[in-house]
PyMOL Python script that loads the backbone (N, CA, C, O; Angstrom):
from pymol import cmd

cmd.read_pdbstr("""\
ATOM      1  N   MET A   1      68.432   8.083  80.552  1.00  0.00           N
ATOM      2  CA  MET A   1      68.633   8.303  81.754  1.00  0.00           C
ATOM      3  C   MET A   1      67.449   9.049  82.504  1.00  0.00           C
ATOM      4  O   MET A   1      67.113  10.139  82.039  1.00  0.00           O
ATOM      5  N   LYS A   2      66.846   8.608  83.518  1.00  0.00           N
ATOM      6  CA  LYS A   2      65.922   9.281  84.362  1.00  0.00           C
ATOM      7  C   LYS A   2      66.402  10.175  85.417  1.00  0.00           C
ATOM      8  O   LYS A   2      67.275   9.824  86.211  1.00  0.00           O
ATOM      9  N   ILE A   3      65.784  11.445  85.438  1.00  0.00           N
ATOM     10  CA  ILE A   3      66.440  12.142  86.527  1.00  0.00           C
ATOM     11  C   ILE A   3      65.294  12.619  87.401  1.00  0.00           C
ATOM     12  O   ILE A   3      64.368  13.051  86.716  1.00  0.00           O
ATOM     13  N   THR A   4      65.091  12.666  88.644  1.00  0.00           N
ATOM     14  CA  THR A   4      64.103  13.143  89.446  1.00  0.00           C
ATOM     15  C   THR A   4      64.526  14.392  90.315  1.00  0.00           C
ATOM     16  O   THR A   4      65.520  14.333  91.039  1.00  0.00           O
ATOM     17  N   LEU A   5      63.783  15.467  90.227  1.00  0.00           N
ATOM     18  CA  LEU A   5      64.232  16.732  90.617  1.00  0.00           C
ATOM     19  C   LEU A   5      63.156  17.326  91.612  1.00  0.00           C
ATOM     20  O   LEU A   5      61.991  17.251  91.224  1.00  0.00           O
ATOM     21  N   PRO A   6      63.386  17.892  92.810  1.00  0.00           N
ATOM     22  CA  PRO A   6      62.358  18.439  93.791  1.00  0.00           C
ATOM     23  C   PRO A   6      62.265  19.687  93.259  1.00  0.00           C
ATOM     24  O   PRO A   6      63.315  20.320  93.147  1.00  0.00           O
ATOM     25  N   VAL A   7      61.074  20.269  92.846  1.00  0.00           N
ATOM     26  CA  VAL A   7      60.659  21.513  92.544  1.00  0.00           C
ATOM     27  C   VAL A   7      59.286  21.939  93.114  1.00  0.00           C
ATOM     28  O   VAL A   7      58.319  21.178  93.104  1.00  0.00           O
ATOM     29  N   ASP A   8      59.255  23.058  93.558  1.00  0.00           N
ATOM     30  CA  ASP A   8      57.945  23.398  94.333  1.00  0.00           C
ATOM     31  C   ASP A   8      56.948  23.483  93.305  1.00  0.00           C
ATOM     32  O   ASP A   8      57.266  23.520  92.116  1.00  0.00           O
ATOM     33  N   GLU A   9      55.672  23.519  93.730  1.00  0.00           N
ATOM     34  CA  GLU A   9      54.582  23.392  92.679  1.00  0.00           C
ATOM     35  C   GLU A   9      54.413  24.619  91.962  1.00  0.00           C
ATOM     36  O   GLU A   9      54.396  24.510  90.736  1.00  0.00           O
ATOM     37  N   PRO A  10      54.274  25.851  92.491  1.00  0.00           N
ATOM     38  CA  PRO A  10      54.173  27.039  91.627  1.00  0.00           C
ATOM     39  C   PRO A  10      55.360  27.220  90.474  1.00  0.00           C
ATOM     40  O   PRO A  10      55.101  27.722  89.380  1.00  0.00           O
ATOM     41  N   ALA A  11      56.631  26.778  90.822  1.00  0.00           N
ATOM     42  CA  ALA A  11      57.622  26.972  89.823  1.00  0.00           C
ATOM     43  C   ALA A  11      57.495  25.817  88.812  1.00  0.00           C
ATOM     44  O   ALA A  11      57.897  26.072  87.677  1.00  0.00           O
ATOM     45  N   ALA A  12      56.997  24.576  89.048  1.00  0.00           N
ATOM     46  CA  ALA A  12      56.770  23.680  88.160  1.00  0.00           C
ATOM     47  C   ALA A  12      55.591  24.023  87.323  1.00  0.00           C
ATOM     48  O   ALA A  12      55.610  23.662  86.146  1.00  0.00           O
ATOM     49  N   GLN A  13      54.468  24.740  87.830  1.00  0.00           N
ATOM     50  CA  GLN A  13      53.335  25.133  86.924  1.00  0.00           C
ATOM     51  C   GLN A  13      53.975  26.109  85.909  1.00  0.00           C
ATOM     52  O   GLN A  13      53.941  25.872  84.702  1.00  0.00           O
ATOM     53  N   ARG A  14      54.559  27.213  86.428  1.00  0.00           N
ATOM     54  CA  ARG A  14      55.138  28.112  85.551  1.00  0.00           C
ATOM     55  C   ARG A  14      55.934  27.382  84.418  1.00  0.00           C
ATOM     56  O   ARG A  14      55.587  27.496  83.243  1.00  0.00           O
ATOM     57  N   ALA A  15      56.962  26.663  84.785  1.00  0.00           N
ATOM     58  CA  ALA A  15      57.739  26.010  83.738  1.00  0.00           C
ATOM     59  C   ALA A  15      56.882  25.282  82.817  1.00  0.00           C
ATOM     60  O   ALA A  15      57.116  25.387  81.613  1.00  0.00           O
ATOM     61  N   HIS A  16      55.885  24.533  83.236  1.00  0.00           N
ATOM     62  CA  HIS A  16      55.024  23.669  82.380  1.00  0.00           C
ATOM     63  C   HIS A  16      54.287  24.769  81.279  1.00  0.00           C
ATOM     64  O   HIS A  16      54.287  24.536  80.070  1.00  0.00           O
ATOM     65  N   GLU A  17      53.677  25.964  81.853  1.00  0.00           N
ATOM     66  CA  GLU A  17      53.197  26.747  80.867  1.00  0.00           C
ATOM     67  C   GLU A  17      54.000  27.382  79.926  1.00  0.00           C
ATOM     68  O   GLU A  17      53.649  27.576  78.762  1.00  0.00           O
ATOM     69  N   THR A  18      55.169  27.741  80.443  1.00  0.00           N
ATOM     70  CA  THR A  18      56.350  28.094  79.328  1.00  0.00           C
ATOM     71  C   THR A  18      56.571  27.038  78.431  1.00  0.00           C
ATOM     72  O   THR A  18      56.587  27.343  77.238  1.00  0.00           O
ATOM     73  N   ALA A  19      56.748  25.849  78.743  1.00  0.00           N
ATOM     74  CA  ALA A  19      57.024  24.898  77.692  1.00  0.00           C
ATOM     75  C   ALA A  19      55.900  24.655  76.837  1.00  0.00           C
ATOM     76  O   ALA A  19      56.165  24.447  75.653  1.00  0.00           O
ATOM     77  N   GLN A  20      54.599  24.638  77.224  1.00  0.00           N
ATOM     78  CA  GLN A  20      53.321  24.682  76.533  1.00  0.00           C
ATOM     79  C   GLN A  20      53.560  25.904  75.394  1.00  0.00           C
ATOM     80  O   GLN A  20      53.293  25.682  74.213  1.00  0.00           O
ATOM     81  N   GLN A  21      54.060  27.150  75.816  1.00  0.00           N
ATOM     82  CA  GLN A  21      54.144  28.279  74.852  1.00  0.00           C
ATOM     83  C   GLN A  21      55.071  28.001  73.982  1.00  0.00           C
ATOM     84  O   GLN A  21      55.042  28.650  72.937  1.00  0.00           O
ATOM     85  N   MET A  22      55.976  27.129  74.134  1.00  0.00           N
ATOM     86  CA  MET A  22      57.172  26.811  73.236  1.00  0.00           C
ATOM     87  C   MET A  22      56.563  25.826  72.442  1.00  0.00           C
ATOM     88  O   MET A  22      57.277  25.550  71.478  1.00  0.00           O
ATOM     89  N   GLY A  23      55.355  25.097  72.489  1.00  0.00           N
ATOM     90  CA  GLY A  23      55.011  23.927  71.744  1.00  0.00           C
ATOM     91  C   GLY A  23      55.771  22.546  72.129  1.00  0.00           C
ATOM     92  O   GLY A  23      55.891  21.623  71.324  1.00  0.00           O
ATOM     93  N   LYS A  24      56.255  22.515  73.417  1.00  0.00           N
ATOM     94  CA  LYS A  24      57.132  21.372  74.016  1.00  0.00           C
ATOM     95  C   LYS A  24      56.359  21.048  75.283  1.00  0.00           C
ATOM     96  O   LYS A  24      55.485  21.779  75.748  1.00  0.00           O
ATOM     97  N   ASN A  25      56.788  19.791  75.849  1.00  0.00           N
ATOM     98  CA  ASN A  25      56.338  19.435  77.147  1.00  0.00           C
ATOM     99  C   ASN A  25      57.554  19.817  78.004  1.00  0.00           C
ATOM    100  O   ASN A  25      58.636  20.173  77.538  1.00  0.00           O
ATOM    101  N   LEU A  26      57.258  19.706  79.300  1.00  0.00           N
ATOM    102  CA  LEU A  26      58.444  20.058  80.229  1.00  0.00           C
ATOM    103  C   LEU A  26      59.678  19.308  80.165  1.00  0.00           C
ATOM    104  O   LEU A  26      60.769  19.864  80.284  1.00  0.00           O
ATOM    105  N   ASN A  27      59.527  17.912  79.957  1.00  0.00           N
ATOM    106  CA  ASN A  27      60.522  17.100  79.841  1.00  0.00           C
ATOM    107  C   ASN A  27      61.538  17.289  78.688  1.00  0.00           C
ATOM    108  O   ASN A  27      62.744  17.078  78.816  1.00  0.00           O
ATOM    109  N   GLN A  28      60.863  17.759  77.408  1.00  0.00           N
ATOM    110  CA  GLN A  28      61.621  18.333  76.257  1.00  0.00           C
ATOM    111  C   GLN A  28      62.600  19.567  76.608  1.00  0.00           C
ATOM    112  O   GLN A  28      63.765  19.641  76.214  1.00  0.00           O
ATOM    113  N   VAL A  29      62.001  20.443  77.342  1.00  0.00           N
ATOM    114  CA  VAL A  29      62.596  21.731  77.807  1.00  0.00           C
ATOM    115  C   VAL A  29      63.802  21.354  78.475  1.00  0.00           C
ATOM    116  O   VAL A  29      64.924  21.683  78.091  1.00  0.00           O
ATOM    117  N   VAL A  30      63.549  20.656  79.485  1.00  0.00           N
ATOM    118  CA  VAL A  30      64.610  20.317  80.469  1.00  0.00           C
ATOM    119  C   VAL A  30      65.654  19.544  79.660  1.00  0.00           C
ATOM    120  O   VAL A  30      66.810  19.957  79.750  1.00  0.00           O
ATOM    121  N   CYS A  31      65.437  18.586  78.959  1.00  0.00           N
ATOM    122  CA  CYS A  31      66.327  17.876  78.001  1.00  0.00           C
ATOM    123  C   CYS A  31      67.201  18.676  77.270  1.00  0.00           C
ATOM    124  O   CYS A  31      68.425  18.593  77.365  1.00  0.00           O
ATOM    125  N   ASP A  32      66.470  19.621  76.381  1.00  0.00           N
ATOM    126  CA  ASP A  32      67.126  20.460  75.617  1.00  0.00           C
ATOM    127  C   ASP A  32      68.086  21.316  76.352  1.00  0.00           C
ATOM    128  O   ASP A  32      69.259  21.415  75.992  1.00  0.00           O
ATOM    129  N   ASP A  33      67.558  21.988  77.465  1.00  0.00           N
ATOM    130  CA  ASP A  33      68.441  22.666  78.246  1.00  0.00           C
ATOM    131  C   ASP A  33      69.735  22.070  78.671  1.00  0.00           C
ATOM    132  O   ASP A  33      70.833  22.598  78.494  1.00  0.00           O
ATOM    133  N   LEU A  34      69.500  20.848  79.288  1.00  0.00           N
ATOM    134  CA  LEU A  34      70.767  20.095  79.606  1.00  0.00           C
ATOM    135  C   LEU A  34      71.851  19.592  78.465  1.00  0.00           C
ATOM    136  O   LEU A  34      73.063  19.437  78.615  1.00  0.00           O
ATOM    137  N   GLU A  35      71.106  19.399  77.357  1.00  0.00           N
ATOM    138  CA  GLU A  35      72.013  19.181  76.171  1.00  0.00           C
ATOM    139  C   GLU A  35      72.778  20.443  75.652  1.00  0.00           C
ATOM    140  O   GLU A  35      73.936  20.338  75.250  1.00  0.00           O
ATOM    141  N   GLN A  36      72.161  21.551  75.667  1.00  0.00           N
ATOM    142  CA  GLN A  36      72.896  22.715  75.489  1.00  0.00           C
ATOM    143  C   GLN A  36      73.931  23.074  76.305  1.00  0.00           C
ATOM    144  O   GLN A  36      75.009  23.416  75.818  1.00  0.00           O
ATOM    145  N   ARG A  37      73.709  23.033  77.709  1.00  0.00           N
ATOM    146  CA  ARG A  37      74.667  23.049  78.593  1.00  0.00           C
ATOM    147  C   ARG A  37      76.018  22.316  78.641  1.00  0.00           C
ATOM    148  O   ARG A  37      77.120  22.747  78.979  1.00  0.00           O
ATOM    149  N   GLY A  38      75.580  20.876  78.137  1.00  0.00           N
ATOM    150  CA  GLY A  38      76.888  20.181  77.921  1.00  0.00           C
ATOM    151  C   GLY A  38      77.471  20.416  76.602  1.00  0.00           C
ATOM    152  O   GLY A  38      78.677  20.206  76.471  1.00  0.00           O
ATOM    153  N   ASP A  39      76.821  20.800  75.665  1.00  0.00           N
ATOM    154  CA  ASP A  39      77.500  21.422  74.461  1.00  0.00           C
ATOM    155  C   ASP A  39      78.398  22.416  74.631  1.00  0.00           C
ATOM    156  O   ASP A  39      79.490  22.432  74.062  1.00  0.00           O
ATOM    157  N   GLY A  40      77.953  23.372  75.487  1.00  0.00           N
ATOM    158  CA  GLY A  40      78.630  24.796  75.915  1.00  0.00           C
ATOM    159  C   GLY A  40      79.993  24.454  76.632  1.00  0.00           C
ATOM    160  O   GLY A  40      81.006  25.108  76.389  1.00  0.00           O
ATOM    161  N   ALA A  41      79.978  23.298  77.616  1.00  0.00           N
ATOM    162  CA  ALA A  41      81.276  23.035  78.252  1.00  0.00           C
ATOM    163  C   ALA A  41      81.970  22.325  77.203  1.00  0.00           C
ATOM    164  O   ALA A  41      83.188  22.503  77.211  1.00  0.00           O
ATOM    165  N   ARG A  42      81.551  21.627  76.375  1.00  0.00           N
ATOM    166  CA  ARG A  42      82.441  20.899  75.337  1.00  0.00           C
ATOM    167  C   ARG A  42      83.273  22.105  74.366  1.00  0.00           C
ATOM    168  O   ARG A  42      84.475  22.120  74.102  1.00  0.00           O
ATOM    169  N   ARG A  43      82.336  22.981  73.989  1.00  0.00           N
ATOM    170  CA  ARG A  43      82.718  24.113  73.188  1.00  0.00           C
ATOM    171  C   ARG A  43      83.968  24.978  73.870  1.00  0.00           C
ATOM    172  O   ARG A  43      84.970  25.411  73.301  1.00  0.00           O
ATOM    173  N   ALA A  44      83.628  25.077  75.127  1.00  0.00           N
ATOM    174  CA  ALA A  44      84.574  25.775  75.996  1.00  0.00           C
ATOM    175  C   ALA A  44      86.050  25.127  76.098  1.00  0.00           C
ATOM    176  O   ALA A  44      87.103  25.730  76.308  1.00  0.00           O
ATOM    177  N   GLN A  45      85.856  23.740  75.894  1.00  0.00           N
ATOM    178  CA  GLN A  45      87.100  22.918  76.021  1.00  0.00           C
ATOM    179  C   GLN A  45      87.853  23.082  74.781  1.00  0.00           C
ATOM    180  O   GLN A  45      89.082  23.021  74.765  1.00  0.00           O
ATOM    181  N   GLN A  46      87.149  23.286  73.756  1.00  0.00           N
ATOM    182  CA  GLN A  46      87.690  23.337  72.410  1.00  0.00           C
ATOM    183  C   GLN A  46      88.261  24.689  71.864  1.00  0.00           C
ATOM    184  O   GLN A  46      88.916  24.795  70.827  1.00  0.00           O
ATOM    185  N   TRP A  47      87.913  25.716  72.722  1.00  0.00           N
ATOM    186  CA  TRP A  47      88.239  26.988  72.210  1.00  0.00           C
ATOM    187  C   TRP A  47      89.642  27.357  72.585  1.00  0.00           C
ATOM    188  O   TRP A  47      90.019  28.372  71.999  1.00  0.00           O
ATOM    189  N   PRO A  48      90.469  26.856  73.344  1.00  0.00           N
ATOM    190  CA  PRO A  48      91.810  27.435  73.784  1.00  0.00           C
ATOM    191  C   PRO A  48      92.918  26.900  72.474  1.00  0.00           C
ATOM    192  O   PRO A  48      93.815  27.611  72.021  1.00  0.00           O
ATOM    193  N   PRO A  49      92.626  25.585  72.045  1.00  0.00           N
ATOM    194  CA  PRO A  49      93.331  25.288  70.818  1.00  0.00           C
ATOM    195  C   PRO A  49      92.917  25.846  69.597  1.00  0.00           C
ATOM    196  O   PRO A  49      93.760  25.868  68.701  1.00  0.00           O
ATOM    197  N   HIS A  50      91.839  26.287  69.375  1.00  0.00           N
ATOM    198  CA  HIS A  50      91.376  27.010  68.247  1.00  0.00           C
ATOM    199  C   HIS A  50      91.920  28.545  68.167  1.00  0.00           C
ATOM    200  O   HIS A  50      92.307  29.151  67.168  1.00  0.00           O
ATOM    201  N   GLU A  51      91.832  28.999  69.534  1.00  0.00           N
ATOM    202  CA  GLU A  51      92.323  30.174  69.566  1.00  0.00           C
ATOM    203  C   GLU A  51      93.879  30.473  69.448  1.00  0.00           C
ATOM    204  O   GLU A  51      94.352  31.508  68.977  1.00  0.00           O
ATOM    205  N   SER A  52      94.574  29.431  69.936  1.00  0.00           N
ATOM    206  CA  SER A  52      96.021  29.313  69.676  1.00  0.00           C
ATOM    207  C   SER A  52      96.398  29.154  68.105  1.00  0.00           C
ATOM    208  O   SER A  52      97.282  29.793  67.535  1.00  0.00           O
ATOM    209  N   ARG A  53      95.696  28.341  67.616  1.00  0.00           N
ATOM    210  CA  ARG A  53      96.024  28.290  66.037  1.00  0.00           C
ATOM    211  C   ARG A  53      95.617  29.668  65.307  1.00  0.00           C
ATOM    212  O   ARG A  53      96.338  30.161  64.439  1.00  0.00           O
ATOM    213  N   CYS A  54      94.599  30.157  65.659  1.00  0.00           N
ATOM    214  CA  CYS A  54      94.186  31.556  65.001  1.00  0.00           C
ATOM    215  C   CYS A  54      95.409  32.720  65.191  1.00  0.00           C
ATOM    216  O   CYS A  54      95.820  33.456  64.294  1.00  0.00           O
ATOM    217  N   LEU A  55      95.836  32.694  66.461  1.00  0.00           N
ATOM    218  CA  LEU A  55      96.923  33.664  66.903  1.00  0.00           C
ATOM    219  C   LEU A  55      98.202  33.483  66.317  1.00  0.00           C
ATOM    220  O   LEU A  55      99.034  34.358  66.075  1.00  0.00           O
ATOM    221  N   SER A  56      98.295  31.984  66.065  1.00  0.00           N
ATOM    222  CA  SER A  56      99.722  31.639  65.389  1.00  0.00           C
ATOM    223  C   SER A  56      99.704  31.628  64.038  1.00  0.00           C
ATOM    224  O   SER A  56     100.779  31.450  63.465  1.00  0.00           O
ATOM    225  N   SER A  57      98.703  31.782  63.393  1.00  0.00           N
ATOM    226  CA  SER A  57      98.475  31.780  61.752  1.00  0.00           C
ATOM    227  C   SER A  57      99.094  32.769  61.148  1.00  0.00           C
ATOM    228  O   SER A  57      98.940  33.868  61.680  1.00  0.00           O
ATOM    229  N   PRO A  58      99.905  32.713  59.973  1.00  0.00           N
ATOM    230  CA  PRO A  58     100.434  33.777  59.316  1.00  0.00           C
ATOM    231  C   PRO A  58      99.408  34.565  58.505  1.00  0.00           C
ATOM    232  O   PRO A  58      99.877  35.467  57.811  1.00  0.00           O
ATOM    233  N   ALA A  59      98.284  34.405  58.481  1.00  0.00           N
ATOM    234  CA  ALA A  59      97.182  35.159  57.812  1.00  0.00           C
ATOM    235  C   ALA A  59      96.956  36.519  58.493  1.00  0.00           C
ATOM    236  O   ALA A  59      96.767  36.591  59.708  1.00  0.00           O
ATOM    237  N   ARG A  60      96.975  37.464  57.789  1.00  0.00           N
ATOM    238  CA  ARG A  60      96.576  38.911  58.270  1.00  0.00           C
ATOM    239  C   ARG A  60      95.605  39.521  57.405  1.00  0.00           C
ATOM    240  O   ARG A  60      95.393  39.276  56.218  1.00  0.00           O
ATOM    241  N   LEU A  61      94.888  40.585  58.380  1.00  0.00           N
ATOM    242  CA  LEU A  61      93.712  41.278  57.592  1.00  0.00           C
ATOM    243  C   LEU A  61      94.222  42.500  56.976  1.00  0.00           C
ATOM    244  O   LEU A  61      93.432  43.175  56.316  1.00  0.00           O
ATOM    245  N   GLU A  62      95.540  42.907  57.112  1.00  0.00           N
ATOM    246  CA  GLU A  62      96.219  43.995  56.541  1.00  0.00           C
ATOM    247  C   GLU A  62      95.208  45.365  56.615  1.00  0.00           C
ATOM    248  O   GLU A  62      95.080  46.104  55.639  1.00  0.00           O
ATOM    249  N   GLY A  63      94.526  45.594  57.873  1.00  0.00           N
ATOM    250  CA  GLY A  63      93.927  46.710  57.869  1.00  0.00           C
ATOM    251  C   GLY A  63      92.385  46.545  57.584  1.00  0.00           C
ATOM    252  O   GLY A  63      91.665  47.459  57.986  1.00  0.00           O
ATOM    253  N   TRP A  64      91.845  45.562  56.984  1.00  0.00           N
ATOM    254  CA  TRP A  64      90.684  45.165  56.461  1.00  0.00           C
ATOM    255  C   TRP A  64      89.575  45.106  57.542  1.00  0.00           C
ATOM    256  O   TRP A  64      89.728  44.319  58.477  1.00  0.00           O
ATOM    257  N   ARG A  65      88.498  45.863  57.478  1.00  0.00           N
ATOM    258  CA  ARG A  65      87.499  45.831  58.305  1.00  0.00           C
ATOM    259  C   ARG A  65      86.138  45.581  57.745  1.00  0.00           C
ATOM    260  O   ARG A  65      85.779  46.067  56.672  1.00  0.00           O
ATOM    261  N   PHE A  66      85.376  44.803  58.497  1.00  0.00           N
ATOM    262  CA  PHE A  66      83.790  44.472  58.008  1.00  0.00           C
ATOM    263  C   PHE A  66      83.167  45.595  57.690  1.00  0.00           C
ATOM    264  O   PHE A  66      83.240  46.489  58.533  1.00  0.00           O
ATOM    265  N   ASP A  67      82.381  45.881  56.399  1.00  0.00           N
ATOM    266  CA  ASP A  67      81.682  46.945  55.927  1.00  0.00           C
ATOM    267  C   ASP A  67      80.457  46.406  55.730  1.00  0.00           C
ATOM    268  O   ASP A  67      80.382  45.628  54.779  1.00  0.00           O
ATOM    269  N   ARG A  68      79.229  46.650  56.521  1.00  0.00           N
ATOM    270  CA  ARG A  68      78.055  46.043  56.245  1.00  0.00           C
ATOM    271  C   ARG A  68      77.506  46.587  54.859  1.00  0.00           C
ATOM    272  O   ARG A  68      77.025  45.729  54.119  1.00  0.00           O
ATOM    273  N   ASP A  69      77.513  47.722  54.468  1.00  0.00           N
ATOM    274  CA  ASP A  69      77.236  48.191  53.123  1.00  0.00           C
ATOM    275  C   ASP A  69      77.866  47.380  51.849  1.00  0.00           C
ATOM    276  O   ASP A  69      77.179  46.938  50.928  1.00  0.00           O
ATOM    277  N   GLU A  70      79.017  47.281  51.930  1.00  0.00           N
ATOM    278  CA  GLU A  70      79.882  46.576  51.254  1.00  0.00           C
ATOM    279  C   GLU A  70      79.378  44.960  51.068  1.00  0.00           C
ATOM    280  O   GLU A  70      79.354  44.390  49.977  1.00  0.00           O
ATOM    281  N   ALA A  71      79.010  44.389  52.267  1.00  0.00           N
ATOM    282  CA  ALA A  71      78.717  42.843  52.222  1.00  0.00           C
ATOM    283  C   ALA A  71      77.366  42.957  51.613  1.00  0.00           C
ATOM    284  O   ALA A  71      77.008  41.967  50.974  1.00  0.00           O
ATOM    285  N   HIS A  72      76.530  43.975  51.680  1.00  0.00           N
ATOM    286  CA  HIS A  72      74.924  43.866  50.960  1.00  0.00           C
ATOM    287  C   HIS A  72      75.022  44.406  49.574  1.00  0.00           C
ATOM    288  O   HIS A  72      73.983  44.508  48.922  1.00  0.00           O
ATOM    289  N   GLU A  73      76.166  44.763  49.054  1.00  0.00           N
ATOM    290  CA  GLU A  73      76.097  45.260  47.642  1.00  0.00           C
ATOM    291  C   GLU A  73      75.659  44.180  46.672  1.00  0.00           C
ATOM    292  O   GLU A  73      76.180  43.076  46.824  1.00  0.00           O
ATOM    293  N   ARG A  74      74.853  44.326  45.780  1.00  0.00           N
ATOM    294  CA  ARG A  74      74.546  43.386  44.638  1.00  0.00           C
ATOM    295  C   ARG A  74      74.941  43.619  43.385  1.00  0.00           C
ATOM    296  O   ARG A  74      74.663  42.819  42.491  1.00  0.00           O
TER     297      ARG A  74
END
""", "prot")
cmd.dss("prot")
cmd.show_as("cartoon", "prot")
cmd.util.cbc("prot")
cmd.orient("prot")
């Protein structure tokens, strides 16, 4: 799908320069951003059922806490 957006020249130039610094063109940056925003909305819709399953699970941590040092023991 093609989308046309009105953008003032200075903003478009800054966005173009930023895209070049990222090694992309402006179209790729805009498409990536739209895709991420769409995925975020989808994930937000998936969260309530996941949260409900977690809260109703019989699994318990029994006071266990994450310990960074323990995680890095070799």
